[in-house]
mmCIF file of the N, C-alpha and C atoms, coordinates in Angstrom:
data_MODEL
# 
_entry.id   MODEL 
# 
loop_
_atom_site.group_PDB 
_atom_site.id 
_atom_site.type_symbol 
_atom_site.label_atom_id 
_atom_site.label_alt_id 
_atom_site.label_comp_id 
_atom_site.label_asym_id 
_atom_site.label_entity_id 
_atom_site.label_seq_id 
_atom_site.pdbx_PDB_ins_code 
_atom_site.Cartn_x 
_atom_site.Cartn_y 
_atom_site.Cartn_z 
_atom_site.occupancy 
_atom_site.B_iso_or_equiv 
_atom_site.pdbx_formal_charge 
_atom_site.auth_seq_id 
_atom_site.auth_comp_id 
_atom_site.auth_asym_id 
_atom_site.auth_atom_id 
_atom_site.pdbx_PDB_model_num 
ATOM 1   N N  . UNK A 1 1  ? -29.905 18.066  -62.257 1.00 0.00 ? 1  UNK A N  1 
ATOM 2   C CA . UNK A 1 1  ? -30.154 16.387  -62.427 1.00 0.00 ? 1  UNK A CA 1 
ATOM 3   C C  . UNK A 1 1  ? -29.268 15.734  -61.279 1.00 0.00 ? 1  UNK A C  1 
ATOM 4   N N  . UNK A 1 2  ? -28.510 14.923  -61.481 1.00 0.00 ? 2  UNK A N  1 
ATOM 5   C CA . UNK A 1 2  ? -27.949 13.818  -60.517 1.00 0.00 ? 2  UNK A CA 1 
ATOM 6   C C  . UNK A 1 2  ? -27.177 12.949  -60.892 1.00 0.00 ? 2  UNK A C  1 
ATOM 7   N N  . UNK A 1 3  ? -26.660 12.137  -60.294 1.00 0.00 ? 3  UNK A N  1 
ATOM 8   C CA . UNK A 1 3  ? -25.704 11.012  -60.733 1.00 0.00 ? 3  UNK A CA 1 
ATOM 9   C C  . UNK A 1 3  ? -26.709 9.972   -61.410 1.00 0.00 ? 3  UNK A C  1 
ATOM 10  N N  . UNK A 1 4  ? -26.140 9.558   -62.476 1.00 0.00 ? 4  UNK A N  1 
ATOM 11  C CA . UNK A 1 4  ? -26.938 8.277   -63.186 1.00 0.00 ? 4  UNK A CA 1 
ATOM 12  C C  . UNK A 1 4  ? -26.889 6.937   -62.273 1.00 0.00 ? 4  UNK A C  1 
ATOM 13  N N  . UNK A 1 5  ? -28.092 6.164   -61.721 1.00 0.00 ? 5  UNK A N  1 
ATOM 14  C CA . UNK A 1 5  ? -27.764 5.150   -60.894 1.00 0.00 ? 5  UNK A CA 1 
ATOM 15  C C  . UNK A 1 5  ? -27.067 4.011   -61.710 1.00 0.00 ? 5  UNK A C  1 
ATOM 16  N N  . UNK A 1 6  ? -26.101 2.973   -60.936 1.00 0.00 ? 6  UNK A N  1 
ATOM 17  C CA . UNK A 1 6  ? -25.395 2.172   -61.691 1.00 0.00 ? 6  UNK A CA 1 
ATOM 18  C C  . UNK A 1 6  ? -26.241 1.081   -62.351 1.00 0.00 ? 6  UNK A C  1 
ATOM 19  N N  . UNK A 1 7  ? -25.642 0.656   -63.238 1.00 0.00 ? 7  UNK A N  1 
ATOM 20  C CA . UNK A 1 7  ? -26.620 -0.152  -64.105 1.00 0.00 ? 7  UNK A CA 1 
ATOM 21  C C  . UNK A 1 7  ? -26.760 -1.535  -63.413 1.00 0.00 ? 7  UNK A C  1 
ATOM 22  N N  . UNK A 1 8  ? -26.159 -1.909  -62.571 1.00 0.00 ? 8  UNK A N  1 
ATOM 23  C CA . UNK A 1 8  ? -26.306 -3.320  -62.096 1.00 0.00 ? 8  UNK A CA 1 
ATOM 24  C C  . UNK A 1 8  ? -27.323 -2.935  -61.227 1.00 0.00 ? 8  UNK A C  1 
ATOM 25  N N  . UNK A 1 9  ? -27.651 -1.770  -60.361 1.00 0.00 ? 9  UNK A N  1 
ATOM 26  C CA . UNK A 1 9  ? -28.625 -1.599  -59.696 1.00 0.00 ? 9  UNK A CA 1 
ATOM 27  C C  . UNK A 1 9  ? -30.212 -1.738  -60.494 1.00 0.00 ? 9  UNK A C  1 
ATOM 28  N N  . UNK A 1 10 ? -29.996 -1.047  -61.563 1.00 0.00 ? 10 UNK A N  1 
ATOM 29  C CA . UNK A 1 10 ? -31.355 -1.011  -62.400 1.00 0.00 ? 10 UNK A CA 1 
ATOM 30  C C  . UNK A 1 10 ? -31.495 -2.541  -62.992 1.00 0.00 ? 10 UNK A C  1 
ATOM 31  N N  . UNK A 1 11 ? -30.329 -3.296  -63.224 1.00 0.00 ? 11 UNK A N  1 
ATOM 32  C CA . UNK A 1 11 ? -30.739 -4.665  -63.620 1.00 0.00 ? 11 UNK A CA 1 
ATOM 33  C C  . UNK A 1 11 ? -31.219 -5.632  -62.459 1.00 0.00 ? 11 UNK A C  1 
ATOM 34  N N  . UNK A 1 12 ? -30.726 -5.379  -61.435 1.00 0.00 ? 12 UNK A N  1 
ATOM 35  C CA . UNK A 1 12 ? -31.045 -6.038  -60.226 1.00 0.00 ? 12 UNK A CA 1 
ATOM 36  C C  . UNK A 1 12 ? -32.650 -5.481  -60.056 1.00 0.00 ? 12 UNK A C  1 
ATOM 37  N N  . UNK A 1 13 ? -33.153 -4.403  -60.456 1.00 0.00 ? 13 UNK A N  1 
ATOM 38  C CA . UNK A 1 13 ? -34.668 -4.052  -60.050 1.00 0.00 ? 13 UNK A CA 1 
ATOM 39  C C  . UNK A 1 13 ? -35.587 -4.475  -60.973 1.00 0.00 ? 13 UNK A C  1 
ATOM 40  N N  . UNK A 1 14 ? -34.847 -5.267  -62.400 1.00 0.00 ? 14 UNK A N  1 
ATOM 41  C CA . UNK A 1 14 ? -35.809 -5.773  -63.567 1.00 0.00 ? 14 UNK A CA 1 
ATOM 42  C C  . UNK A 1 14 ? -35.510 -7.006  -63.836 1.00 0.00 ? 14 UNK A C  1 
ATOM 43  N N  . UNK A 1 15 ? -34.432 -7.409  -64.417 1.00 0.00 ? 15 UNK A N  1 
ATOM 44  C CA . UNK A 1 15 ? -34.249 -8.808  -64.927 1.00 0.00 ? 15 UNK A CA 1 
ATOM 45  C C  . UNK A 1 15 ? -33.166 -9.767  -64.673 1.00 0.00 ? 15 UNK A C  1 
ATOM 46  N N  . UNK A 1 16 ? -32.126 -9.145  -63.774 1.00 0.00 ? 16 UNK A N  1 
ATOM 47  C CA . UNK A 1 16 ? -31.091 -9.815  -63.476 1.00 0.00 ? 16 UNK A CA 1 
ATOM 48  C C  . UNK A 1 16 ? -31.099 -10.367 -62.005 1.00 0.00 ? 16 UNK A C  1 
ATOM 49  N N  . UNK A 1 17 ? -29.719 -10.947 -61.768 1.00 0.00 ? 17 UNK A N  1 
ATOM 50  C CA . UNK A 1 17 ? -30.042 -11.343 -60.190 1.00 0.00 ? 17 UNK A CA 1 
ATOM 51  C C  . UNK A 1 17 ? -30.369 -10.322 -59.143 1.00 0.00 ? 17 UNK A C  1 
ATOM 52  N N  . UNK A 1 18 ? -31.158 -10.342 -58.348 1.00 0.00 ? 18 UNK A N  1 
ATOM 53  C CA . UNK A 1 18 ? -31.747 -9.292  -57.696 1.00 0.00 ? 18 UNK A CA 1 
ATOM 54  C C  . UNK A 1 18 ? -30.947 -9.050  -56.207 1.00 0.00 ? 18 UNK A C  1 
ATOM 55  N N  . UNK A 1 19 ? -29.966 -10.053 -55.831 1.00 0.00 ? 19 UNK A N  1 
ATOM 56  C CA . UNK A 1 19 ? -28.995 -9.663  -54.876 1.00 0.00 ? 19 UNK A CA 1 
ATOM 57  C C  . UNK A 1 19 ? -27.850 -9.142  -55.167 1.00 0.00 ? 19 UNK A C  1 
ATOM 58  N N  . UNK A 1 20 ? -27.347 -7.737  -54.642 1.00 0.00 ? 20 UNK A N  1 
ATOM 59  C CA . UNK A 1 20 ? -26.670 -6.975  -54.895 1.00 0.00 ? 20 UNK A CA 1 
ATOM 60  C C  . UNK A 1 20 ? -25.478 -6.919  -54.043 1.00 0.00 ? 20 UNK A C  1 
ATOM 61  N N  . UNK A 1 21 ? -25.819 -7.928  -52.834 1.00 0.00 ? 21 UNK A N  1 
ATOM 62  C CA . UNK A 1 21 ? -24.552 -8.094  -51.821 1.00 0.00 ? 21 UNK A CA 1 
ATOM 63  C C  . UNK A 1 21 ? -24.042 -6.771  -51.147 1.00 0.00 ? 21 UNK A C  1 
ATOM 64  N N  . UNK A 1 22 ? -23.300 -6.924  -50.231 1.00 0.00 ? 22 UNK A N  1 
ATOM 65  C CA . UNK A 1 22 ? -22.893 -5.690  -49.135 1.00 0.00 ? 22 UNK A CA 1 
ATOM 66  C C  . UNK A 1 22 ? -21.494 -5.014  -49.974 1.00 0.00 ? 22 UNK A C  1 
ATOM 67  N N  . UNK A 1 23 ? -21.061 -5.333  -51.146 1.00 0.00 ? 23 UNK A N  1 
ATOM 68  C CA . UNK A 1 23 ? -19.836 -4.749  -51.616 1.00 0.00 ? 23 UNK A CA 1 
ATOM 69  C C  . UNK A 1 23 ? -20.072 -3.905  -52.474 1.00 0.00 ? 23 UNK A C  1 
ATOM 70  N N  . UNK A 1 24 ? -21.469 -3.664  -53.252 1.00 0.00 ? 24 UNK A N  1 
ATOM 71  C CA . UNK A 1 24 ? -21.919 -2.778  -54.114 1.00 0.00 ? 24 UNK A CA 1 
ATOM 72  C C  . UNK A 1 24 ? -23.274 -2.468  -53.900 1.00 0.00 ? 24 UNK A C  1 
ATOM 73  N N  . UNK A 1 25 ? -23.654 -1.895  -52.502 1.00 0.00 ? 25 UNK A N  1 
ATOM 74  C CA . UNK A 1 25 ? -24.943 -1.625  -52.619 1.00 0.00 ? 25 UNK A CA 1 
ATOM 75  C C  . UNK A 1 25 ? -25.450 -0.182  -53.513 1.00 0.00 ? 25 UNK A C  1 
ATOM 76  N N  . UNK A 1 26 ? -26.897 -0.289  -53.562 1.00 0.00 ? 26 UNK A N  1 
ATOM 77  C CA . UNK A 1 26 ? -27.391 0.796   -54.208 1.00 0.00 ? 26 UNK A CA 1 
ATOM 78  C C  . UNK A 1 26 ? -27.703 1.796   -52.926 1.00 0.00 ? 26 UNK A C  1 
ATOM 79  N N  . UNK A 1 27 ? -27.339 3.083   -53.467 1.00 0.00 ? 27 UNK A N  1 
ATOM 80  C CA . UNK A 1 27 ? -27.201 4.181   -52.905 1.00 0.00 ? 27 UNK A CA 1 
ATOM 81  C C  . UNK A 1 27 ? -28.522 5.091   -52.901 1.00 0.00 ? 27 UNK A C  1 
ATOM 82  N N  . UNK A 1 28 ? -29.004 5.194   -51.645 1.00 0.00 ? 28 UNK A N  1 
ATOM 83  C CA . UNK A 1 28 ? -30.488 5.969   -51.730 1.00 0.00 ? 28 UNK A CA 1 
ATOM 84  C C  . UNK A 1 28 ? -30.280 7.176   -52.550 1.00 0.00 ? 28 UNK A C  1 
ATOM 85  N N  . UNK A 1 29 ? -31.140 7.959   -53.282 1.00 0.00 ? 29 UNK A N  1 
ATOM 86  C CA . UNK A 1 29 ? -30.743 9.168   -53.705 1.00 0.00 ? 29 UNK A CA 1 
ATOM 87  C C  . UNK A 1 29 ? -31.810 10.176  -53.367 1.00 0.00 ? 29 UNK A C  1 
ATOM 88  N N  . UNK A 1 30 ? -32.627 9.692   -52.606 1.00 0.00 ? 30 UNK A N  1 
ATOM 89  C CA . UNK A 1 30 ? -34.138 10.875  -52.209 1.00 0.00 ? 30 UNK A CA 1 
ATOM 90  C C  . UNK A 1 30 ? -34.482 10.186  -50.819 1.00 0.00 ? 30 UNK A C  1 
ATOM 91  N N  . UNK A 1 31 ? -35.299 10.914  -49.933 1.00 0.00 ? 31 UNK A N  1 
ATOM 92  C CA . UNK A 1 31 ? -36.077 10.433  -48.971 1.00 0.00 ? 31 UNK A CA 1 
ATOM 93  C C  . UNK A 1 31 ? -37.582 10.243  -49.388 1.00 0.00 ? 31 UNK A C  1 
ATOM 94  N N  . UNK A 1 32 ? -38.435 9.478   -48.921 1.00 0.00 ? 32 UNK A N  1 
ATOM 95  C CA . UNK A 1 32 ? -39.940 9.379   -49.263 1.00 0.00 ? 32 UNK A CA 1 
ATOM 96  C C  . UNK A 1 32 ? -40.584 10.024  -48.443 1.00 0.00 ? 32 UNK A C  1 
ATOM 97  N N  . UNK A 1 33 ? -41.269 11.010  -48.543 1.00 0.00 ? 33 UNK A N  1 
ATOM 98  C CA . UNK A 1 33 ? -42.708 11.086  -47.345 1.00 0.00 ? 33 UNK A CA 1 
ATOM 99  C C  . UNK A 1 33 ? -43.938 11.081  -47.976 1.00 0.00 ? 33 UNK A C  1 
ATOM 100 N N  . UNK A 1 34 ? -45.030 10.915  -47.253 1.00 0.00 ? 34 UNK A N  1 
ATOM 101 C CA . UNK A 1 34 ? -46.291 10.908  -47.827 1.00 0.00 ? 34 UNK A CA 1 
ATOM 102 C C  . UNK A 1 34 ? -46.958 12.402  -47.894 1.00 0.00 ? 34 UNK A C  1 
ATOM 103 N N  . UNK A 1 35 ? -48.088 12.791  -48.289 1.00 0.00 ? 35 UNK A N  1 
ATOM 104 C CA . UNK A 1 35 ? -48.737 13.892  -48.335 1.00 0.00 ? 35 UNK A CA 1 
ATOM 105 C C  . UNK A 1 35 ? -48.807 14.494  -47.245 1.00 0.00 ? 35 UNK A C  1 
ATOM 106 N N  . UNK A 1 36 ? -48.754 13.477  -46.071 1.00 0.00 ? 36 UNK A N  1 
ATOM 107 C CA . UNK A 1 36 ? -48.959 14.321  -44.689 1.00 0.00 ? 36 UNK A CA 1 
ATOM 108 C C  . UNK A 1 36 ? -47.883 14.707  -44.148 1.00 0.00 ? 36 UNK A C  1 
ATOM 109 N N  . UNK A 1 37 ? -46.319 14.508  -44.752 1.00 0.00 ? 37 UNK A N  1 
ATOM 110 C CA . UNK A 1 37 ? -45.235 14.874  -44.273 1.00 0.00 ? 37 UNK A CA 1 
ATOM 111 C C  . UNK A 1 37 ? -44.706 13.140  -43.417 1.00 0.00 ? 37 UNK A C  1 
ATOM 112 N N  . UNK A 1 38 ? -45.387 12.337  -43.267 1.00 0.00 ? 38 UNK A N  1 
ATOM 113 C CA . UNK A 1 38 ? -44.907 11.216  -42.382 1.00 0.00 ? 38 UNK A CA 1 
ATOM 114 C C  . UNK A 1 38 ? -43.809 10.509  -43.502 1.00 0.00 ? 38 UNK A C  1 
ATOM 115 N N  . UNK A 1 39 ? -42.682 9.828   -42.896 1.00 0.00 ? 39 UNK A N  1 
ATOM 116 C CA . UNK A 1 39 ? -41.760 9.228   -43.487 1.00 0.00 ? 39 UNK A CA 1 
ATOM 117 C C  . UNK A 1 39 ? -42.324 7.806   -44.100 1.00 0.00 ? 39 UNK A C  1 
ATOM 118 N N  . UNK A 1 40 ? -42.021 7.424   -45.403 1.00 0.00 ? 40 UNK A N  1 
ATOM 119 C CA . UNK A 1 40 ? -42.706 6.251   -46.010 1.00 0.00 ? 40 UNK A CA 1 
ATOM 120 C C  . UNK A 1 40 ? -41.352 5.435   -46.279 1.00 0.00 ? 40 UNK A C  1 
ATOM 121 N N  . UNK A 1 41 ? -40.984 4.452   -45.441 1.00 0.00 ? 41 UNK A N  1 
ATOM 122 C CA . UNK A 1 41 ? -40.272 3.681   -45.411 1.00 0.00 ? 41 UNK A CA 1 
ATOM 123 C C  . UNK A 1 41 ? -39.994 2.525   -46.685 1.00 0.00 ? 41 UNK A C  1 
ATOM 124 N N  . UNK A 1 42 ? -38.734 2.503   -47.490 1.00 0.00 ? 42 UNK A N  1 
ATOM 125 C CA . UNK A 1 42 ? -38.546 1.736   -48.535 1.00 0.00 ? 42 UNK A CA 1 
ATOM 126 C C  . UNK A 1 42 ? -39.070 -0.050  -48.452 1.00 0.00 ? 42 UNK A C  1 
ATOM 127 N N  . UNK A 1 43 ? -38.983 -0.257  -47.468 1.00 0.00 ? 43 UNK A N  1 
ATOM 128 C CA . UNK A 1 43 ? -39.550 -1.575  -47.478 1.00 0.00 ? 43 UNK A CA 1 
ATOM 129 C C  . UNK A 1 43 ? -41.203 -1.649  -47.500 1.00 0.00 ? 43 UNK A C  1 
ATOM 130 N N  . UNK A 1 44 ? -41.897 -0.736  -47.290 1.00 0.00 ? 44 UNK A N  1 
ATOM 131 C CA . UNK A 1 44 ? -42.842 -0.887  -47.077 1.00 0.00 ? 44 UNK A CA 1 
ATOM 132 C C  . UNK A 1 44 ? -43.631 -0.868  -48.810 1.00 0.00 ? 44 UNK A C  1 
ATOM 133 N N  . UNK A 1 45 ? -45.253 -0.973  -48.328 1.00 0.00 ? 45 UNK A N  1 
ATOM 134 C CA . UNK A 1 45 ? -46.114 -1.261  -49.578 1.00 0.00 ? 45 UNK A CA 1 
ATOM 135 C C  . UNK A 1 45 ? -46.974 -0.154  -49.630 1.00 0.00 ? 45 UNK A C  1 
ATOM 136 N N  . UNK A 1 46 ? -47.288 0.006   -51.001 1.00 0.00 ? 46 UNK A N  1 
ATOM 137 C CA . UNK A 1 46 ? -48.032 1.172   -51.300 1.00 0.00 ? 46 UNK A CA 1 
ATOM 138 C C  . UNK A 1 46 ? -49.463 1.580   -50.494 1.00 0.00 ? 46 UNK A C  1 
ATOM 139 N N  . UNK A 1 47 ? -50.004 0.053   -49.959 1.00 0.00 ? 47 UNK A N  1 
ATOM 140 C CA . UNK A 1 47 ? -51.076 0.647   -49.129 1.00 0.00 ? 47 UNK A CA 1 
ATOM 141 C C  . UNK A 1 47 ? -50.825 0.913   -47.855 1.00 0.00 ? 47 UNK A C  1 
ATOM 142 N N  . UNK A 1 48 ? -49.676 0.837   -47.162 1.00 0.00 ? 48 UNK A N  1 
ATOM 143 C CA . UNK A 1 48 ? -48.983 1.475   -46.122 1.00 0.00 ? 48 UNK A CA 1 
ATOM 144 C C  . UNK A 1 48 ? -49.110 3.134   -46.103 1.00 0.00 ? 48 UNK A C  1 
ATOM 145 N N  . UNK A 1 49 ? -49.156 3.928   -47.337 1.00 0.00 ? 49 UNK A N  1 
ATOM 146 C CA . UNK A 1 49 ? -49.011 5.048   -47.387 1.00 0.00 ? 49 UNK A CA 1 
ATOM 147 C C  . UNK A 1 49 ? -50.494 5.691   -47.305 1.00 0.00 ? 49 UNK A C  1 
ATOM 148 N N  . UNK A 1 50 ? -50.539 6.609   -46.328 1.00 0.00 ? 50 UNK A N  1 
ATOM 149 C CA . UNK A 1 50 ? -52.093 7.180   -46.094 1.00 0.00 ? 50 UNK A CA 1 
ATOM 150 C C  . UNK A 1 50 ? -52.543 8.119   -47.260 1.00 0.00 ? 50 UNK A C  1 
ATOM 151 N N  . UNK A 1 51 ? -53.614 7.878   -47.406 1.00 0.00 ? 51 UNK A N  1 
ATOM 152 C CA . UNK A 1 51 ? -53.942 8.831   -48.851 1.00 0.00 ? 51 UNK A CA 1 
ATOM 153 C C  . UNK A 1 51 ? -54.458 10.166  -48.526 1.00 0.00 ? 51 UNK A C  1 
ATOM 154 N N  . UNK A 1 52 ? -53.952 11.067  -49.002 1.00 0.00 ? 52 UNK A N  1 
ATOM 155 C CA . UNK A 1 52 ? -54.090 12.492  -48.999 1.00 0.00 ? 52 UNK A CA 1 
ATOM 156 C C  . UNK A 1 52 ? -55.226 12.744  -49.910 1.00 0.00 ? 52 UNK A C  1 
ATOM 157 N N  . UNK A 1 53 ? -56.428 13.176  -49.105 1.00 0.00 ? 53 UNK A N  1 
ATOM 158 C CA . UNK A 1 53 ? -57.780 13.464  -50.079 1.00 0.00 ? 53 UNK A CA 1 
ATOM 159 C C  . UNK A 1 53 ? -58.196 12.222  -51.027 1.00 0.00 ? 53 UNK A C  1 
ATOM 160 N N  . UNK A 1 54 ? -57.980 11.121  -50.873 1.00 0.00 ? 54 UNK A N  1 
ATOM 161 C CA . UNK A 1 54 ? -58.448 9.926   -51.278 1.00 0.00 ? 54 UNK A CA 1 
ATOM 162 C C  . UNK A 1 54 ? -57.307 9.275   -52.684 1.00 0.00 ? 54 UNK A C  1 
ATOM 163 N N  . UNK A 1 55 ? -56.027 10.074  -52.351 1.00 0.00 ? 55 UNK A N  1 
ATOM 164 C CA . UNK A 1 55 ? -55.048 9.743   -53.459 1.00 0.00 ? 55 UNK A CA 1 
ATOM 165 C C  . UNK A 1 55 ? -53.701 9.681   -52.823 1.00 0.00 ? 55 UNK A C  1 
ATOM 166 N N  . UNK A 1 56 ? -52.690 8.565   -52.800 1.00 0.00 ? 56 UNK A N  1 
ATOM 167 C CA . UNK A 1 56 ? -51.568 8.319   -52.187 1.00 0.00 ? 56 UNK A CA 1 
ATOM 168 C C  . UNK A 1 56 ? -50.515 9.201   -52.885 1.00 0.00 ? 56 UNK A C  1 
ATOM 169 N N  . UNK A 1 57 ? -49.942 9.733   -52.000 1.00 0.00 ? 57 UNK A N  1 
ATOM 170 C CA . UNK A 1 57 ? -48.851 11.031  -52.582 1.00 0.00 ? 57 UNK A CA 1 
ATOM 171 C C  . UNK A 1 57 ? -47.538 10.671  -51.808 1.00 0.00 ? 57 UNK A C  1 
ATOM 172 N N  . UNK A 1 58 ? -46.713 10.485  -52.731 1.00 0.00 ? 58 UNK A N  1 
ATOM 173 C CA . UNK A 1 58 ? -45.196 10.493  -52.346 1.00 0.00 ? 58 UNK A CA 1 
ATOM 174 C C  . UNK A 1 58 ? -44.518 11.763  -52.587 1.00 0.00 ? 58 UNK A C  1 
ATOM 175 N N  . UNK A 1 59 ? -43.830 12.347  -51.777 1.00 0.00 ? 59 UNK A N  1 
ATOM 176 C CA . UNK A 1 59 ? -43.100 13.565  -52.075 1.00 0.00 ? 59 UNK A CA 1 
ATOM 177 C C  . UNK A 1 59 ? -41.269 13.065  -51.936 1.00 0.00 ? 59 UNK A C  1 
ATOM 178 N N  . UNK A 1 60 ? -40.685 13.449  -52.597 1.00 0.00 ? 60 UNK A N  1 
ATOM 179 C CA . UNK A 1 60 ? -39.393 13.242  -52.636 1.00 0.00 ? 60 UNK A CA 1 
ATOM 180 C C  . UNK A 1 60 ? -38.360 14.469  -52.079 1.00 0.00 ? 60 UNK A C  1 
ATOM 181 N N  . UNK A 1 61 ? -37.866 14.086  -51.064 1.00 0.00 ? 61 UNK A N  1 
ATOM 182 C CA . UNK A 1 61 ? -36.610 14.890  -50.568 1.00 0.00 ? 61 UNK A CA 1 
ATOM 183 C C  . UNK A 1 61 ? -35.208 14.582  -50.537 1.00 0.00 ? 61 UNK A C  1 
ATOM 184 N N  . UNK A 1 62 ? -34.176 15.419  -50.703 1.00 0.00 ? 62 UNK A N  1 
ATOM 185 C CA . UNK A 1 62 ? -32.533 15.099  -50.578 1.00 0.00 ? 62 UNK A CA 1 
ATOM 186 C C  . UNK A 1 62 ? -32.568 13.890  -49.345 1.00 0.00 ? 62 UNK A C  1 
ATOM 187 N N  . UNK A 1 63 ? -31.787 13.063  -49.973 1.00 0.00 ? 63 UNK A N  1 
ATOM 188 C CA . UNK A 1 63 ? -31.320 12.091  -48.581 1.00 0.00 ? 63 UNK A CA 1 
ATOM 189 C C  . UNK A 1 63 ? -30.556 12.901  -47.521 1.00 0.00 ? 63 UNK A C  1 
ATOM 190 N N  . UNK A 1 64 ? -30.562 12.377  -46.112 1.00 0.00 ? 64 UNK A N  1 
ATOM 191 C CA . UNK A 1 64 ? -30.132 12.614  -45.200 1.00 0.00 ? 64 UNK A CA 1 
ATOM 192 C C  . UNK A 1 64 ? -28.442 11.744  -44.877 1.00 0.00 ? 64 UNK A C  1 
ATOM 193 N N  . UNK A 1 65 ? -27.796 11.976  -45.886 1.00 0.00 ? 65 UNK A N  1 
ATOM 194 C CA . UNK A 1 65 ? -26.549 11.092  -46.137 1.00 0.00 ? 65 UNK A CA 1 
ATOM 195 C C  . UNK A 1 65 ? -26.715 10.003  -46.835 1.00 0.00 ? 65 UNK A C  1 
ATOM 196 N N  . UNK A 1 66 ? -25.513 9.006   -47.192 1.00 0.00 ? 66 UNK A N  1 
ATOM 197 C CA . UNK A 1 66 ? -25.616 8.244   -47.824 1.00 0.00 ? 66 UNK A CA 1 
ATOM 198 C C  . UNK A 1 66 ? -25.937 6.980   -47.177 1.00 0.00 ? 66 UNK A C  1 
ATOM 199 N N  . UNK A 1 67 ? -27.255 6.397   -47.785 1.00 0.00 ? 67 UNK A N  1 
ATOM 200 C CA . UNK A 1 67 ? -27.605 5.098   -47.111 1.00 0.00 ? 67 UNK A CA 1 
ATOM 201 C C  . UNK A 1 67 ? -27.672 4.047   -48.190 1.00 0.00 ? 67 UNK A C  1 
ATOM 202 N N  . UNK A 1 68 ? -26.963 2.772   -47.902 1.00 0.00 ? 68 UNK A N  1 
ATOM 203 C CA . UNK A 1 68 ? -26.913 1.891   -48.855 1.00 0.00 ? 68 UNK A CA 1 
ATOM 204 C C  . UNK A 1 68 ? -28.030 0.877   -48.676 1.00 0.00 ? 68 UNK A C  1 
ATOM 205 N N  . UNK A 1 69 ? -28.491 0.042   -49.760 1.00 0.00 ? 69 UNK A N  1 
ATOM 206 C CA . UNK A 1 69 ? -29.148 -1.154  -49.890 1.00 0.00 ? 69 UNK A CA 1 
ATOM 207 C C  . UNK A 1 69 ? -28.776 -1.987  -50.679 1.00 0.00 ? 69 UNK A C  1 
ATOM 208 N N  . UNK A 1 70 ? -28.393 -3.213  -50.255 1.00 0.00 ? 70 UNK A N  1 
ATOM 209 C CA . UNK A 1 70 ? -27.975 -4.524  -51.194 1.00 0.00 ? 70 UNK A CA 1 
ATOM 210 C C  . UNK A 1 70 ? -27.508 -5.560  -50.257 1.00 0.00 ? 70 UNK A C  1 
ATOM 211 N N  . UNK A 1 71 ? -27.162 -5.549  -49.039 1.00 0.00 ? 71 UNK A N  1 
ATOM 212 C CA . UNK A 1 71 ? -26.947 -6.464  -48.147 1.00 0.00 ? 71 UNK A CA 1 
ATOM 213 C C  . UNK A 1 71 ? -28.050 -7.329  -48.313 1.00 0.00 ? 71 UNK A C  1 
ATOM 214 N N  . UNK A 1 72 ? -28.092 -8.723  -49.001 1.00 0.00 ? 72 UNK A N  1 
ATOM 215 C CA . UNK A 1 72 ? -29.423 -9.310  -48.782 1.00 0.00 ? 72 UNK A CA 1 
ATOM 216 C C  . UNK A 1 72 ? -30.816 -8.564  -49.578 1.00 0.00 ? 72 UNK A C  1 
ATOM 217 N N  . UNK A 1 73 ? -30.436 -7.518  -49.968 1.00 0.00 ? 73 UNK A N  1 
ATOM 218 C CA . UNK A 1 73 ? -32.037 -6.799  -50.463 1.00 0.00 ? 73 UNK A CA 1 
ATOM 219 C C  . UNK A 1 73 ? -32.204 -7.424  -51.741 1.00 0.00 ? 73 UNK A C  1 
ATOM 220 N N  . UNK A 1 74 ? -33.582 -7.670  -51.624 1.00 0.00 ? 74 UNK A N  1 
ATOM 221 C CA . UNK A 1 74 ? -34.089 -8.276  -53.043 1.00 0.00 ? 74 UNK A CA 1 
ATOM 222 C C  . UNK A 1 74 ? -35.107 -7.413  -53.475 1.00 0.00 ? 74 UNK A C  1 
ATOM 223 N N  . UNK A 1 75 ? -35.128 -6.838  -54.848 1.00 0.00 ? 75 UNK A N  1 
ATOM 224 C CA . UNK A 1 75 ? -36.046 -6.447  -55.306 1.00 0.00 ? 75 UNK A CA 1 
ATOM 225 C C  . UNK A 1 75 ? -36.862 -6.999  -56.166 1.00 0.00 ? 75 UNK A C  1 
ATOM 226 N N  . UNK A 1 76 ? -38.312 -7.295  -55.971 1.00 0.00 ? 76 UNK A N  1 
ATOM 227 C CA . UNK A 1 76 ? -39.215 -8.230  -57.041 1.00 0.00 ? 76 UNK A CA 1 
ATOM 228 C C  . UNK A 1 76 ? -39.455 -7.715  -58.047 1.00 0.00 ? 76 UNK A C  1 
ATOM 229 N N  . UNK A 1 77 ? -39.142 -8.154  -59.041 1.00 0.00 ? 77 UNK A N  1 
ATOM 230 C CA . UNK A 1 77 ? -39.805 -7.942  -60.440 1.00 0.00 ? 77 UNK A CA 1 
ATOM 231 C C  . UNK A 1 77 ? -41.017 -8.381  -61.077 1.00 0.00 ? 77 UNK A C  1 
ATOM 232 N N  . UNK A 1 78 ? -41.880 -7.904  -61.822 1.00 0.00 ? 78 UNK A N  1 
ATOM 233 C CA . UNK A 1 78 ? -43.051 -8.538  -62.262 1.00 0.00 ? 78 UNK A CA 1 
ATOM 234 C C  . UNK A 1 78 ? -43.137 -9.137  -63.762 1.00 0.00 ? 78 UNK A C  1 
# 
């Protein structure tokens, strides 16, 4: 399995203050690739992922080191 994400990371992505700040960033747990092997940037949008046979595919790969997201990072909630 893996490490459970910090509670404040999940809260920031749902219904709490979305600004995590620089002292406690959310750490990337995987890299995203599309169905063609191209990198998918976390800042992207679904329409930016090239479809594979008419379907947008995301492939999860282990991260290449620790990469934090939190310094003025905002998660939009619906």
